[in-house]
VOROTI-677540 format. One record per residue: y, x, z of N, C-alpha, C in turn; residue in one letter. Coordinates in pm, whole numbers, padded with zeros to 5 digits, always signed. Last residue first. Layout:
<recs>
YXZYXZYXZA
...
</recs>
This chain:
<recs>
-11554+21523-00445-11499+21569-00298-11569+21475-00175F
-11645+21565-00683-11623+21655-00646-11611+21637-00501P
-11851+21248-00761-11677+21315-00740-11702+21427-00670S
-12094+21069-00741-12038+21191-00856-11885+21258-00857K
-12022+20956-00510-12127+21101-00519-12117+21156-00621F
-11859+20822-00555-11869+20861-00483-11923+21034-00423A
-11987+20628-00778-11861+20736-00795-11808+20814-00712A
-12170+20545-00613-12233+20649-00677-12110+20698-00720L
-12004+20378-00400-12114+20458-00354-12135+20562-00451A
-11894+20187-00604-11807+20252-00568-11912+20415-00489A
-12175+20058-00692-12062+20142-00809-11964+20197-00727I
-12231+19945-00442-12270+20063-00532-12218+20136-00615P
-11964+19800-00440-12013+19889-00362-12147+19953-00375I
-12024+19619-00609-11915+19668-00634-11919+19795-00518I
-12238+19446-00604-12276+19515-00689-12117+19657-00713V
-12150+19254-00405-12313+19354-00362-12318+19469-00511E
-11971+19173-00471-11933+19284-00366-12015+19379-00343C
-12017+18981-00605-11938+19088-00685-11924+19199-00608L
-12223+18831-00436-12286+18911-00567-12180+18997-00568M
-12002+18705-00297-12091+18820-00197-12166+18873-00361V
-11832+18593-00438-11743+18710-00369-11894+18796-00363F
-11966+18370-00501-11919+18442-00612-11883+18590-00551F
-11988+18246-00264-12144+18267-00367-12078+18404-00427G
-11742+18143-00253-11802+18271-00156-11904+18319-00203G
-11734+17981-00417-11639+18097-00525-11734+18235-00369S
-11910+17782-00335-11915+17893-00509-11920+17966-00532E
-11782+17704-00123-11929+17786-00092-11936+17856-00232E
-11445+17821-00139-11533+17721-00150-11697+17795-00092T
-11097+17845-00087-11247+17893-00070-11341+17790-00103V
-10798+17738-00249-10857+17792-00141-11040+17792-00166G
-10769+17635-00503-10700+17647-00410-10726+17624-00265G
-10846+17748-00740-10940+17613-00647-10859+17573-00535F
-10726+17933-00829-10778+17869-00935-10805+17737-00851N
-10615+18099-00634-10510+18066-00775-10568+17953-00855K
-10738+18102-00481-10666+18018-00401-10592+17984-00521Y
-10984+18289-00548-10990+18094-00496-10872+18039-00519S
-10848+18455-00657-10890+18367-00763-10949+18265-00667I
-10802+18618-00390-10678+18562-00511-10728+18478-00604I
-11041+18615-00285-10932+18535-00227-10822+18489-00304L
-11147+18789-00423-11211+18673-00405-11136+18580-00387Y
-10967+19074-00417-11016+18963-00538-11014+18816-00537Y
-11067+19072-00148-10892+19039-00176-10899+19013-00309I
-11305+19154-00164-11267+19052-00035-11131+19014-00135Y
-11341+19386-00308-11379+19224-00355-11326+19113-00286S
-11170+19584-00134-11137+19499-00283-11180+19399-00303V
-11393+19604+00081-11228+19518+00116-11160+19486-00044A
-11558+19717-00066-11589+19561+00000-11478+19494+00015A
-11447+19962-00120-11517+19855-00241-11526+19733-00190G
-11388+20030+00098-11300+20035+00015-11345+19918-00112V
-11688+20080+00187-11620+19995+00254-11429+19984+00151L
-11771+20246-00014-11825+20162+00005-11746+20011+00048C
-11618+20505+00059-11574+20450-00087-11603+20303-00083A
-11694+20549+00314-11542+20521+00307-11494+20430+00172I
-11957+20643+00211-11935+20506+00285-11742+20493+00309A
-11867+20929+00044-12014+20762+00006-11920+20648+00102V
-11716+21049+00208-11641+21004+00110-11726+20881+00094S
-11919+21181+00358-11861+21078+00466-11771+21007+00348P
-12135+21356+00304-12055+21312+00171-11982+21177+00266K
-12291+21691+00354-12261+21549+00421-12107+21521+00330P
-12547+21783+00253-12391+21785+00185-12367+21699+00204V
-12811+21677+00353-12804+21832+00334-12645+21859+00298S
-12614+21383+00568-12665+21409+00420-12659+21592+00431Y
-12548+21263+00776-12604+21357+00800-12732+21442+00647T
-12347+21119+00665-12250+21220+00749-12373+21336+00751C
-12435+20868+00567-12341+20979+00489-12331+21086+00578A
-12476+20796+00841-12607+20819+00733-12538+20923+00661I
-12226+20749+00962-12317+20805+01036-12422+20887+00933N
-12161+20521+00776-12072+20655+00808-12116+20772+00843Y
-12318+20337+00856-12261+20395+00698-12281+20532+00670M
-12286+20290+01097-12368+20328+01047-12394+20422+00922L
-12004+20168+01106-12041+20306+01174-12212+20374+01138V
-12062+19947+00917-11963+20054+00916-11936+20204+00953A
-12217+19780+01145-12273+19874+00994-12199+19968+00892S
-12024+19735+01309-12127+19811+01322-12221+19900+01199I
-11819+19642+01183-11803+19748+01229-11939+19805+01263V
-11977+19401+01088-11889+19526+01019-11887+19582+01082I
-12070+19287+01325-12151+19310+01209-12098+19414+01130Y
-11803+19175+01456-11904+19326+01496-12026+19348+01401G
-11686+19014+01243-11637+19143+01246-11729+19268+01337L
-11882+18819+01322-11891+18871+01197-11824+18963+01205N
-11796+18812+01587-11930+18800+01604-11942+18867+01474I
-11530+18720+01554-11551+18808+01653-11702+18886+01611L
-11583+18447+01445-11521+18549+01353-11533+18681+01414V
-11688+18318+01656-11802+18306+01571-11717+18452+01471Q
-11515+18290+01787-11618+18364+01853-11686+18404+01740I
-11337+18129+01614-11288+18329+01672-11410+18334+01724W
-11447+17912+01669-11428+17925+01533-11384+18106+01542R
-11461+17827+01956-11612+17844+01834-11562+17945+01698G
-11203+17799+01951-11221+17927+02036-11340+17950+01996V
-11090+17587+01815-11058+17739+01753-11175+17823+01864A
-11360+17309+01763-11304+17397+01840-11250+17549+01773S
-11485+17268+01552-11396+17213+01598-11309+17264+01664D
-11675+17521+01363-11656+17423+01496-11516+17365+01489P
-11764+17514+00974-11661+17564+01073-11671+17433+01216V
-11943+17389+00805-11990+17571+00884-11861+17569+01006Y
-11833+17181+00692-11980+17166+00842-11976+17292+00908A
-11681+17279+00526-11584+17181+00664-11741+17238+00774D
-11834+17310+00285-11891+17384+00384-11738+17388+00519I
-11757+17106+00121-11906+17111+00195-11935+17213+00313K
-11463+16924+00183-11534+17031+00124-11686+17045+00216S
-11439+16584+00171-11432+16717+00222-11512+16773+00167V
-11233+16459-00152-11378+16470-00034-11347+16578+00044M
-10996+16477-00326-10989+16445-00163-11089+16383-00056G
-11140+16628-00502-11093+16527-00483-11069+16407-00407D
-11194+16862-00264-11259+16800-00415-11217+16682-00410Y
-11012+17100-00156-11060+17014-00186-11099+16949-00297A
-11063+17436-00005-11027+17359-00150-11111+17240-00123A
-10997+17562+00294-11093+17514+00167-11021+17426+00073H
-10834+17889+00387-10818+17711+00382-10927+17707+00268K
-11009+18082+00618-10915+18032+00511-10953+17931+00463M
-11162+18150+00850-11013+18171+00883-10948+18088+00737T
-11425+18091+00805-11356+18047+00910-11250+18049+00913L
-11456+18174+00520-11510+18030+00540-11417+17987+00693I
-11404+18426+00564-11329+18379+00507-11340+18220+00514S
-11637+18508+00766-11481+18530+00820-11384+18437+00705I
-11847+18497+00603-11819+18364+00670-11681+18413+00754G
-11778+18693+00381-11832+18569+00357-11776+18440+00497Y
-11778+18926+00581-11712+18880+00512-11690+18751+00436L
-12109+18876+00600-11981+18885+00758-11853+18862+00657A
-12193+18944+00339-12224+18791+00455-12155+18796+00586R
-12094+19176+00331-12070+19142+00248-12069+18940+00298S
-12271+19351+00508-12112+19323+00487-12033+19239+00422I
-12509+19310+00459-12507+19276+00599-12286+19224+00562I
-12523+19487+00214-12566+19367+00211-12488+19246+00345Y
-12445+19715+00291-12297+19662+00218-12372+19484+00214G
-12651+19846+00383-12592+19813+00488-12442+19675+00400F
-12748+19989+00134-12802+19871+00246-12742+19767+00316A
-12596+20210+00072-12512+20044+00009-12632+19957+00096I
-12742+20434+00259-12611+20401+00275-12571+20204+00215V
-12949+20427+00203-12955+20393+00314-12786+20330+00369F
-12916+20477-00109-12980+20359-00090-12969+20312+00073I
-12813+20778-00118-12717+20661-00188-12783+20502-00094G
-13049+20920-00126-12986+20901+00004-12847+20815+00005D
-13131+20853-00375-13239+20760-00272-13165+20793-00107I
-12876+20799-00617-12945+20901-00563-13034+20798-00421P
-12888+20606-00877-12834+20628-00763-12910+20709-00655M
-12948+20524-01124-12839+20650-01136-12820+20661-00977E
-13064+20260-01119-13096+20373-01216-13054+20482-01156S
-12809+20158-01027-12991+20133-00933-13017+20228-00960W
-12653+20071-01222-12612+20151-01109-12775+20204-01036I
-12854+19937-01413-12788+20064-01431-12753+20143-01345G
-12890+19700-01254-12968+19789-01331-12978+19945-01334I
-12625+19631-01288-12686+19666-01113-12774+19696-01164A
-12616+19549-01576-12530+19648-01440-12572+19710-01324I
-12801+19349-01534-12780+19499-01642-12698+19618-01584M
-12666+19236-01411-12791+19204-01334-12837+19394-01451F
-12452+19078-01554-12424+19138-01390-12563+19192-01358Y
-12505+19028-01795-12432+19154-01782-12405+19227-01648C
-12652+18736-01670-12726+18895-01762-12631+19003-01753I
-12387+18651-01612-12559+18681-01510-12623+18790-01606C
-12261+18629-01834-12202+18689-01718-12345+18731-01589M
-12394+18499-01953-12376+18614-02021-12341+18701-01928M
-12344+18195-01823-12504+18277-01876-12501+18444-01923I
-12128+18178-01852-12200+18218-01733-12308+18264-01751A
-12060+18120-02094-12001+18206-02067-12065+18299-01921S
-12215+17910-02185-12231+18037-02238-12198+18147-02135Y
-12224+17719-01866-12169+17737-02060-12239+17904-02052G
-12473+17515-01720-12419+17645-01693-12377+17654-01886G
-12569+17230-01619-12573+17265-01737-12438+17346-01757H
-12457+17065-01382-12563+17131-01388-12627+17235-01483A
-12134+17065-01224-12173+17108-01387-12329+17200-01368D
-12026+16965-00986-12113+16847-01046-12230+16911-01186E
-11873+17139-00831-11905+17095-00759-12048+16993-00836R
-11739+17328-01051-11815+17401-00897-11927+17284-00856L
-11625+17105-01215-11767+17200-01266-11848+17282-01112I
-11427+17060-01056-11568+16965-01108-11719+17057-01136K
-11276+17241-01030-11364+17192-00908-11426+17095-00982L
-11182+17222-01297-11294+17331-01251-11336+17306-01114K
-11055+17033-01336-11169+17037-01391-11282+17152-01334E
-10849+17071-01117-10948+16984-01073-11041+16962-01171E
-10720+17273-01247-10794+17308-01136-10847+17213-01068R
-10803+17245-01631-10708+17248-01475-10796+17269-01358S
-10986+17540-01790-10920+17393-01774-10846+17430-01637K
-11117+17781-01833-10950+17779-01875-10895+17639-01860H
-11385+17847-01840-11357+17727-01855-11189+17717-01912S
-11415+18088-01652-11407+18091-01799-11356+17979-01927S
-11442+17915-01393-11312+18091-01425-11331+18060-01589L
-11724+17800-01418-11546+17724-01404-11423+17806-01434A
-11883+18009-01458-11856+17922-01531-11700+17837-01519D
-11836+18184-01219-11784+18217-01372-11817+18161-01448T
-11911+17977-01053-11781+18002-01066-11736+18071-01201T
-12181+17938-01110-12054+17816-01112-11926+17875-01145R
-12250+18177-01035-12287+18137-01226-12182+18036-01219F
-12201+18214-00765-12201+18313-00923-12153+18261-00992F
-12355+18048-00694-12178+18005-00642-12150+18142-00759G
-12624+18112-00728-12573+17981-00799-12442+17979-00844D
-12642+18351-00615-12625+18375-00726-12616+18269-00802L
-12661+18292-00335-12534+18299-00393-12559+18322-00537H
-12929+18181-00338-12841+18076-00276-12678+18155-00355A
-13170+18289-00462-13036+18268-00572-12931+18188-00488G
-13298+18360-00191-13304+18256-00270-13236+18233-00402A
-13289+18584-00137-13162+18512-00051-13218+18367-00144S
-13490+18773-00217-13497+18722-00061-13359+18658-00007L
-13379+18793-00510-13536+18700-00486-13540+18639-00306I
-13202+18932-00399-13155+18762-00501-13267+18703-00462T
-13250+19109-00366-13188+19050-00269-13146+18958-00300P
-13468+19220-00573-13529+19203-00469-13392+19133-00374V
-13268+19325-00787-13324+19196-00829-13375+19113-00670V
-13217+19588-00800-13127+19485-00817-13140+19342-00806A
-13428+19715-00628-13291+19723-00586-13191+19630-00678G
-13617+19649-00895-13644+19590-00709-13490+19618-00676V
-13490+19826-01097-13519+19673-01070-13494+19596-00972V
-13534+20056-01017-13397+19996-01049-13369+19850-01026A
-13820+20122-00961-13701+20078-00838-13566+20042-00850P
-13832+20096-01288-13892+20000-01180-13825+20017-01028L
-13692+20290-01362-13637+20198-01423-13727+20083-01304I
-13747+20610-01301-13656+20541-01240-13649+20376-01280Q
-14092+20652-01268-14008+20661-01335-13915+20600-01233F
-14306+20699-01115-14260+20783-01186-14168+20800-01248D
-14349+20571-00792-14323+20541-00905-14305+20675-00975C
-14448+20608-00521-14548+20523-00605-14484+20483-00733A
-14290+20764-00406-14470+20803-00380-14530+20742-00496Y
-14035+20666-00417-14063+20814-00493-14225+20854-00513P
-14096+20447-00304-14057+20438-00431-14108+20567-00463Y
-14044+20434+00037-14176+20423-00042-14173+20455-00200L
-13776+20480+00099-13886+20543+00124-14009+20577+00089V
-13674+20260-00033-13599+20385-00083-13674+20477-00010A
-13800+20030+00149-13819+20061-00052-13782+20239-00101W
-13697+20036+00378-13825+20060+00343-13851+20107+00196R
-13434+19979+00236-13429+20144+00310-13610+20165+00314N
-13495+19660+00171-13436+19823+00088-13410+19939+00131L
-13558+19585+00397-13645+19603+00279-13584+19721+00197V
-13323+19637+00543-13442+19687+00606-13561+19706+00486T
-13143+19485+00394-13089+19624+00403-13198+19652+00463C
-13280+19243+00400-13259+19275+00302-13226+19443+00345I
-13195+19186+00674-13379+19171+00649-13360+19237+00505I
-12913+19153+00686-12975+19252+00776-13145+19296+00732A
-12923+18945+00555-12837+19068+00499-12923+19209+00546G
-12975+18806+00752-13053+18763+00646-13021+18912+00540I
-12750+18858+00892-12936+18842+00940-12995+18874+00846L
-12572+18703+00815-12556+18801+00838-12673+18900+00833P
-12593+18381+00873-12639+18439+00752-12665+18631+00724I
-12580+18383+01166-12710+18419+01102-12685+18429+00957F
-12282+18311+01190-12306+18433+01251-12495+18449+01215I
-12268+18035+01045-12191+18158+00973-12245+18271+01035L
-12414+17848+01176-12472+17871+01030-12398+18040+01026I
-12271+17693+01398-12340+17806+01411-12372+17912+01275F
-12297+17424+01263-12144+17466+01315-12145+17621+01382G
-12495+17218+01188-12413+17374+01077-12339+17459+01150C
-12550+17104+01309-12670+17130+01228-12636+17246+01181N
-12308+16919+01359-12407+16945+01471-12515+17029+01408E
-12244+16922+01139-12169+16996+01209-12243+17025+01337K
-12451+16923+00854-12342+16809+00948-12285+16947+01029S
-12668+16868+00632-12577+16969+00682-12443+16918+00769R
-13005+16727+00770-12855+16722+00653-12783+16824+00727D
-13307+16904+00742-13188+16869+00815-13074+16864+00728M
-13530+16997+00634-13501+16841+00588-13382+16774+00703S
-13556+17337+00521-13518+17242+00618-13486+17098+00572S
-13743+17508+00295-13659+17455+00362-13664+17375+00420K
-13942+17856+00413-13901+17730+00388-13759+17588+00413P
-13719+18158+00308-13788+18092+00409-13794+17927+00331S
-13551+18282+00121-13699+18233+00098-13735+18171+00173I
-13207+18179+00229-13331+18287+00222-13418+18236+00193S
-13023+17993+00270-12965+18118+00256-13075+18190+00249Y
-13117+17765+00415-13076+17766+00277-13005+17906+00238G
-13313+17872+00601-13330+17790+00489-13245+17752+00400S
-13098+18034+00764-13272+18078+00695-13320+18003+00574F
-12949+17815+00856-12930+17981+00753-13019+17972+00724A
-13094+17635+00984-13014+17626+00837-13000+17696+00764M
-13165+17749+01202-13291+17721+01129-13215+17684+00943L
-12944+17842+01324-13073+17939+01285-13124+17867+01197F
-12881+17551+01417-12775+17635+01295-12879+17766+01240S
-13075+17542+01586-13051+17413+01432-12954+17473+01349R
-12966+17714+01779-13090+17683+01684-13102+17599+01562G
-12740+17612+01839-12754+17699+01765-12858+17736+01714I
-12760+17307+01871-12677+17348+01782-12718+17442+01716S
-12934+17345+02131-12991+17275+02000-12914+17301+01894K
-12736+17477+02303-12831+17549+02249-12880+17497+02140M
</recs>
């Protein structure tokens, strides 16, 4: 029970804006962290849903709601996944050897121009998508913040971890030694995904003009993002890393709104 409590504290201290913990990253302190990270996505989901109810009464134009929708998830997660997105795009754009790319992920504190431009473009795209998003769509895509983090956890629990010059990967501490503990966490994360998917579908079906295709598009977008993440991780790094996982979370959280908006605009 102590390990579960410590994992809860480590999840919220490392992946949200809550105060940081002084505990070190070890299996004793982080062995169950991956079942709590999606709960941070649930908080983001709740905040965005409440914002969708409030902003029509508080805002006269679409730019402020769009900025809030694009930026608040990063603020609430303390930029934990943005750091991974930044480092991963920097490593990918370097076109160096695998060892050099892994070194960039691990040590590079000075981002290259490509990474900076990608981050700027990311938020510009996100703001543009959110500015076009119908209010009804927000209630569906908000669950994507749970799904992205659950998939992040599943990838760490089930996929090969990239090795840093023979050193132990940082995310090794997130994986229990026992296969039973590992697969219990996988099942819990799958539960998050199934519950979120069902809620997305039910909400999409309650529109004045039912649009189940919106929920389906969101799930397809998440699946495509996940496959792309695994491909680039194995091809460029030899396995998943904490940073490439952060890259996936950020990518998934912009692809899901794009897919939802495309479904809204489609005649089907």
